N, C-alpha and C positions, 0 to 999 in steps of 0.2 A: 470922220477920220478912217482911213483904210485899215484893214486887218494887218497888213504888212507893217504899217507905221506903228500901230498899237503894239504889235509883238516886239518891234525894235525898242520902243519906249519901256516896255515891261522888262526886257532882258537888261537894258541899261540901268534901270532903277535897281533891279535885283542885284546886279554885280556891285553897285556902289553901296547899297544900304543893307544887303543881306536880308535879315528877317523883316525889318520895319519898312515894308513896301506897301503902297496902296494898290488894290486891284482895280484895273480898268473894267472889270468883268461885270459889275452890278447892272449896268444898262442891258447887257445881253440876257442876264439871268431873269430880269423882270419882264421879259417878253411873255405874253399870255400863252398858256398851254393850248395845244391844238386838239386835244382829246380828253375825255373824261378819264379819271383814274379810278380803277377798281383795285381794292386791296388784294394782294396776293395771299395765298394760303400760308399760314405759319407752319414751318416744319421743325421738328426736333433735331434735325441734322442740317448742317450748313454746306456751303459750296455746292449747291444743287444736288447734294447726295451723291456726287461723283466720287467714288472711293479712291481713285488714283489721284485726283486733284486734292482730295482731303489729305492723303498721305504726304504729298509733296508740300502742301501748305503747313501741315503739322511739323514736318522736318524743319522748315524755316522758322516757324513759331517757337520751336523748342530752343532755338539759338537767339531769339530776339528778346528785346526788353519792353517793347510796346507794340500795340496793334492799332492802326488807324484805318478806318473804313469810311468811304464816301458812298452815300446812297444806302442807308440802313434798310429801307423798305419796311417790312413788318418785324425785322430783327432776327430772322432765322440764323443767319451766319454769325451775327454778333453774339447772340445767346449761346450758340454752339462753341464759339471760341472762348467766351467767358467761363463756360462750364468746364472746359478741359484745360484752360490755362489761367487759373485763378490768381497767379502772381503777376500777370501781365497788366500793365495799365492800358486801358482801351479808350479810344476816342472815336465817335461816329456821328454822322449828321444825316438828317432827312428833312428836306424842305416841305414835303407834303404834311399838313397838320394831322390828318387822320392817321396816316401811316406812322408818323412820329409818335403819336399818343399810344397807338397799339404797341409799337416796339418798346416804348418806355414802360408799359405795363408788364412786359416780358422780362426786362432786365433791371427793374427797380430794386431788386433784392441784392444785386451785386454792388459791392462798395468800390470796385476798381474801374468803373466806367463813367465817362462823361458823354452824354448824348445830347446833341444840339438840334434844334428845329431851325436850320438855316442851310444855305447853299455851301457847298464844299470849299470854294476859295475863301469865303468869309471865315469858316471854321479854321482852316489851315493857318490863315493869317493871325487870327485872334489867339489860338492856343499857343502858337510859337512866339507871339509878341509878349504874352503874359508869362511864359516860361521858356526861355531860349534853350534850356538844357534838353528840351525835347529833340532839338536838331542834332544832338550829339549821340542820341541813343539808337541802337540797332532796331530797326522798325520793319514790321510786315505791314504793307499797304494792301488793302483790298478796294480797288477802284471800281465802283458800280453805279456811279451817278450819271447814267445816260439812259436815254429812251423817253417815252411818254410825250413825244411830239414837241420838244423844244431844243434849242441849241445846247450842246453838251459842254460841261466844264472840263472835259478830259485834257485838252491841251494846256489849260491853265494849271490843272493839278500836276501834270508832268513837269511843266516849267518850274513851278514852285518847289517841288520835291527834289528834282535833280540839280537845282541851283542852290539849295539851302541845306538839305540833309547830308550828313557825312557818309552814311551807309544804309542800306536797306534792301528789301525784297519787294518789288512792286508787282502785284498780281492785278491784271486788268481783265475784268469779266466781259463776256459776250464779244470776244475778240476773234477776228478772222484768222484762222489757222491756214497758212499757205499749203496748198495741194491736198488738204484734207477737208473736202466739202461736206463730210458727214457731221462736222461741227457747225452749229448755227452761230450766227453773229448778228450784231445790231447794225442797222443801217437806217438813216433818216435823211431825206433830201440829198445833199451832197456830202453827207457825213457817213463814212464807213469806219467802223471801229476796227482799226488796223494799224500796223506800224507805220505805214505810209501817212496816215492821218496825224500821228503824233511826233514823227521823227524830227521835224523842224523845231519842236518845242523842247527837245532834249538839250541839256547842257553839252555843248560841243566839246568841252574839255573833260567830260566825264568818261572814265573807263568803266564799261558795263558789259554784261553778257545778256543775250536775249534767248529765252527758251520757249519752246512750244510743246504741246502734248504730241506724242507719237503713237499713242494707242488709238484703236478704233472701236474697242469694246464698250458698250453701254453698261455701266454698273449702277446707275441710279434708277430707282423704281418711281421717281417723282418727275424727272425732267429728261428730255432728249439730250444728246451730247451737246454741250454748250462750250463754245470756244473760249480760250483764255491764253494769256501769255504771262511770262515771268521775266521781269527785268531786274537783274541782280547787280548791285554795285557796292564797292567798299569792302569786299571780302576776298583777299588775294588767294586764299586757300579753299575757296568754296567748292564743295562737291556734293553729290548725292549718294545715298547708300546704294549698294549693289542691287538691292531689290527694286529700286526705282529707276535705274539707269536705262532700262528698255522702255520706260513709259514717257520719257522726255528727251528732246534733242535740242542741241544748241544750234541756233541759226547763224549762218555766215552773213555778216552785215557788210 
């Protein structure tokens, strides 16, 4: 079955059944990895240690009711969010067994987190099927389940979120920032982590705003500048504090 037909079926099912939809994704996700995975270093700070990204994410987290992460890795960002937002319910998933077990050891003392050893489309489907109220809560998403030599779930994540959740802040990590090549981004075969890659998966009826970083200063002592984007939807009066306005810009779509 072609990718175009699969996408059409996915959107048709989503529109009719809302949450209770099967993913056609499992066959893709079970493709063998193309390279060995080495665990990343665990950091006490999340979001790559990028101070501007952290401030922007914290601004959104302070207004949200829950945090959903895909691609936990060793748990640095998840642990950081839990430490600073103890009242937020958090959900995260990591398919790699070794990384999952390491992350679990780091967050096991937090009572407000559910960590899953599975692929992100499966987690999204299962948690919202078991508790549909999740879909109505204001959510910060941190989508980082891409890389390591296999086809990404990013399109399916975006399709599920924008067709089912009522409001949210979608941060996508390792994203290509237009006209700012100082930010690195993920690329694998014909996949470039960019808006062009995901735009056909977006709910066409969704009113949203797309933001990119506008700063070029490296503030992290751990990582180079890593690209990201923010897709905001469901907040008619959303704005940033004056201190952050120069660090982010709204894209014209």
